[in-house]
C-alpha positions as CSV (number, residue, x, y, z in Angstrom):
1,X,21.9,14.6,-0.6
2,X,21.6,12.0,-2.9
3,X,19.6,10.4,-6.0
4,X,19.1,7.7,-7.1
5,X,16.7,5.9,-9.6
6,X,16.1,2.1,-9.6
7,X,13.9,-0.5,-10.7
8,X,11.1,-1.8,-8.0
9,X,9.4,-4.5,-10.4
10,X,8.8,-4.8,-14.5
11,X,5.6,-2.4,-13.7
12,X,7.1,0.7,-11.7
13,X,9.7,2.7,-11.5
14,X,11.3,4.9,-8.2
15,X,13.2,8.0,-8.3
16,X,14.4,8.7,-5.2
17,X,16.3,12.0,-4.3
18,X,17.0,13.5,-0.2
19,X,17.8,16.6,0.9
20,X,18.7,18.1,4.6
21,X,19.0,21.2,6.3
22,X,20.5,21.1,10.4
23,X,18.9,23.8,12.0
24,X,21.7,26.8,12.9
25,X,23.9,25.2,16.2
26,X,27.3,25.8,16.1
27,X,28.2,23.0,18.9
28,X,26.1,20.7,17.0
29,X,27.0,21.1,13.0
30,X,25.4,18.0,12.0
31,X,22.0,18.3,13.8
32,X,19.9,15.5,15.0
33,X,18.0,14.2,12.0
34,X,19.9,11.5,10.1
35,X,19.0,9.7,6.9
36,X,19.8,7.3,4.2
37,X,18.9,5.9,0.7
38,X,19.7,2.7,-0.4
39,X,19.2,2.9,-4.3
40,X,19.8,-0.5,-5.6
41,X,17.4,-2.0,-3.0
42,X,14.7,0.7,-3.2
43,X,14.5,1.1,0.7
44,X,15.1,5.1,2.7
45,X,15.0,6.0,6.2
46,X,14.7,9.0,8.2
47,X,15.6,9.7,12.3
48,X,15.2,12.6,14.3
49,X,17.2,12.6,17.5
50,X,15.2,14.1,20.6
51,X,16.3,17.6,21.5
52,X,15.2,16.7,24.9
53,X,18.6,14.9,25.6
54,X,20.2,18.4,25.3
55,X,19.6,19.2,28.6
56,X,21.4,16.8,30.2
57,X,24.2,17.3,27.8
58,X,23.5,14.9,25.5
59,X,23.5,15.0,21.5
60,X,20.9,12.7,20.5
61,X,22.0,13.0,16.8
62,X,24.5,10.5,17.7
63,X,22.1,8.0,18.6
64,X,20.0,8.8,15.5
65,X,23.1,8.8,13.3
66,X,24.0,5.5,14.9
67,X,20.7,3.7,14.4
68,X,20.6,4.7,10.6
69,X,23.9,3.5,10.1
70,X,22.8,0.6,11.8
71,X,19.7,0.5,9.4
72,X,21.9,0.4,6.2
73,X,23.7,-2.4,7.7
74,X,20.8,-4.8,7.9
75,X,19.7,-3.6,4.6
76,X,22.9,-4.2,3.0
77,X,22.8,-7.9,4.8
78,X,19.0,-8.2,3.8
79,X,19.3,-11.2,0.9
80,X,15.6,-11.5,0.6
81,X,13.9,-10.6,-2.4
82,X,11.8,-8.0,-0.1
83,X,13.2,-5.9,2.3
84,X,10.9,-5.5,5.3
85,X,11.1,-2.6,7.2
86,X,10.1,-3.3,10.5
87,X,12.4,-6.2,10.6
88,X,15.0,-3.5,9.3
89,X,14.5,-1.2,12.4
90,X,14.4,-4.0,14.9
91,X,17.7,-5.0,13.9
92,X,18.9,-1.7,13.7
93,X,17.5,-1.1,17.2
94,X,18.9,-4.2,19.1
95,X,22.3,-2.6,17.8
96,X,22.0,0.8,18.7
97,X,24.2,1.7,22.1
98,X,24.6,5.8,22.0
99,X,23.1,7.5,24.8
100,X,19.9,9.4,23.6
101,X,16.8,8.7,21.6
102,X,14.7,9.1,18.3
103,X,12.0,8.5,16.2
104,X,12.2,6.8,12.9
105,X,10.4,6.1,9.3
106,X,11.4,3.2,7.1
107,X,10.2,2.8,3.6
108,X,11.0,-0.2,1.2
109,X,9.7,-0.1,-2.4
110,X,8.3,-3.2,-3.8
111,X,6.4,-3.7,-7.0
112,X,3.0,-1.8,-6.6
113,X,3.4,-1.7,-3.0
114,X,5.2,0.4,-0.6
115,X,5.9,-1.0,3.0
116,X,6.7,1.4,6.1
117,X,7.7,1.1,9.4
118,X,7.2,4.3,11.6
119,X,8.0,5.2,15.5
120,X,7.1,8.6,16.7
121,X,6.2,11.9,14.0
122,X,8.1,11.1,11.6
123,X,6.4,9.8,8.0
124,X,5.4,10.3,5.3
125,X,2.4,11.2,3.2
126,X,1.7,10.3,-0.4
127,X,0.1,12.5,-3.4
128,X,-1.9,10.9,-6.2
129,X,-2.5,13.1,-9.3
130,X,-1.3,16.1,-7.3
131,X,-3.6,15.5,-4.5
132,X,-3.0,14.9,-1.1
133,X,-4.0,10.9,-0.6
134,X,-2.3,9.7,3.0
135,X,-0.2,10.3,5.9
136,X,1.2,7.8,7.8
137,X,-0.3,7.9,11.5
138,X,1.8,10.3,14.2
139,X,2.5,8.8,17.3
140,X,3.0,10.2,20.4
141,X,2.5,10.2,24.0
142,X,1.4,14.0,24.3
143,X,1.8,17.2,22.4
144,X,5.2,17.4,21.4
145,X,6.1,13.8,23.0
146,X,6.7,11.6,20.0
147,X,6.9,7.8,20.7
148,X,11.1,7.6,20.2
149,X,13.2,4.5,20.5
150,X,16.8,4.7,23.0
151,X,18.1,2.1,25.1
152,X,16.5,1.0,28.1
153,X,13.1,-0.7,28.7
154,X,11.6,2.8,29.3
155,X,11.4,4.2,25.7
156,X,9.0,2.4,22.6
157,X,10.3,-0.6,20.8
158,X,10.1,-1.5,17.4
159,X,8.2,-4.2,18.1
160,X,4.8,-2.5,19.3
161,X,5.7,0.1,15.9
162,X,3.0,0.9,13.3
163,X,3.7,-0.7,10.3
164,X,2.0,-0.9,7.1
165,X,1.6,-1.8,3.3
166,X,0.2,0.5,0.7
167,X,-0.9,0.6,-2.7
168,X,1.2,2.9,-5.2
169,X,0.5,3.7,-8.4
170,X,2.4,5.7,-11.9
171,X,2.4,9.2,-11.0
172,X,2.3,8.5,-6.9
173,X,4.6,11.4,-5.2
174,X,5.5,9.9,-1.9
175,X,7.2,12.8,0.4
176,X,9.1,11.2,3.6
177,X,10.2,13.4,6.5
178,X,10.8,14.4,10.0
179,X,9.1,16.8,12.1
180,X,11.0,19.4,10.6
181,X,9.2,19.3,7.7
182,X,5.5,18.3,8.8
183,X,5.5,20.7,12.0
184,X,5.9,23.2,9.2
185,X,4.5,22.5,6.1
186,X,1.0,22.0,5.3
187,X,0.0,19.0,2.7
188,X,-1.5,22.0,0.8
189,X,1.5,23.4,0.3
190,X,3.2,20.3,-0.9
191,X,0.3,19.9,-3.3
192,X,1.0,23.7,-4.5
193,X,4.6,22.9,-5.4
194,X,3.5,20.0,-7.0
195,X,1.9,22.1,-9.3
196,X,3.6,25.1,-9.5
197,X,6.7,23.3,-10.1
198,X,6.0,21.2,-12.8
199,X,9.3,21.9,-14.3
200,X,11.5,20.3,-11.3
201,X,11.7,16.8,-12.9
202,X,14.0,15.4,-10.5
203,X,13.2,13.7,-6.8
204,X,16.0,15.6,-5.4
205,X,14.8,18.9,-6.8
206,X,11.7,18.3,-5.4
207,X,13.0,17.5,-2.1
208,X,15.0,20.6,-1.8
209,X,12.0,22.8,-2.5
210,X,10.0,21.3,0.1
211,X,13.5,21.6,2.5
212,X,13.5,25.3,1.7
213,X,9.9,25.6,2.3
214,X,10.1,24.5,5.5
215,X,13.0,26.4,6.2
216,X,10.7,29.4,5.5
217,X,8.3,28.5,7.2
218,X,9.8,27.5,10.5
219,X,11.2,31.2,11.3
220,X,7.9,32.8,10.1
221,X,6.7,34.4,13.3
222,X,3.3,35.5,11.7
223,X,2.0,32.8,9.6
224,X,1.0,29.7,12.0
225,X,2.0,26.3,11.0
226,X,0.9,22.7,11.4
227,X,2.7,22.8,15.0
228,X,1.3,25.8,16.1
229,X,-2.1,24.8,15.2
230,X,-1.4,21.3,17.2
231,X,-0.3,23.6,20.0
232,X,-4.1,25.3,20.1
233,X,-5.7,21.8,20.1
234,X,-3.6,20.7,22.8
235,X,-4.8,24.1,24.8
236,X,-0.9,25.5,24.5
237,X,0.4,28.8,22.4
238,X,3.0,28.9,20.0
239,X,3.0,31.3,17.4
240,X,4.4,31.0,13.8
241,X,6.7,28.0,12.7
242,X,9.1,25.5,14.3
243,X,12.5,26.0,14.1
244,X,14.5,22.3,13.6
245,X,16.7,20.2,11.8
246,X,14.7,19.4,8.3
247,X,15.0,16.2,6.3
248,X,13.1,15.5,3.5
249,X,13.2,12.4,0.8
250,X,11.4,12.8,-2.4
251,X,10.2,9.3,-4.1
252,X,8.4,9.5,-7.4
253,X,6.5,6.8,-9.1
254,X,6.3,6.1,-12.8
255,X,5.5,3.8,-15.4
256,X,8.6,1.4,-16.1
């Protein structure tokens, strides 16, 4: 977990906090998610190693961690005034050689704008005035088959990733996460947390609350979460939550 505060521009300030809960698996204590927070450049990112590789004896978390490590190198070596997430992801992907594949979402903050790139079903939501305002598009080939980057021609490339530049304002809360969060927590539940936990005044505190909520919901076998809803829409049967690694990064935007 990490917390950082830095100034995005003379107008806005962005506080960033993160929280990670790997699912219980003694053979993979680090889980298959990875993330980074670079406070001085206000850049964050998440990656989720695709679990299907386990059937081949491969830990996709190794790919996700190498990808994220290469993202950090790419950001740290960027001398530009504005970090461009898509360029970072393209450079990191070109340097990553581990077996496996992963989704990814990288975000940078630049004054009154958020810049993002996304591959797969990791992503982010924006809450304005405590209410859900926006969610980044999910990229998938079919139900439970997210677009993903890996080594080889058959995998998706960052050049084809979704990217966007979105206006942000003081009071906004941006929630970035892997599918361990978004498969288990509805936007309305995040709204409820933002309203009920007004005393939690740090981004890291909010990230922890959301991660714990996702963990609780993931083991619920009665109440259906977002993943179960999507399963029904795809003609599949899935009850309750979905146990997975859970990564949450929260960015709180305030007036400077």
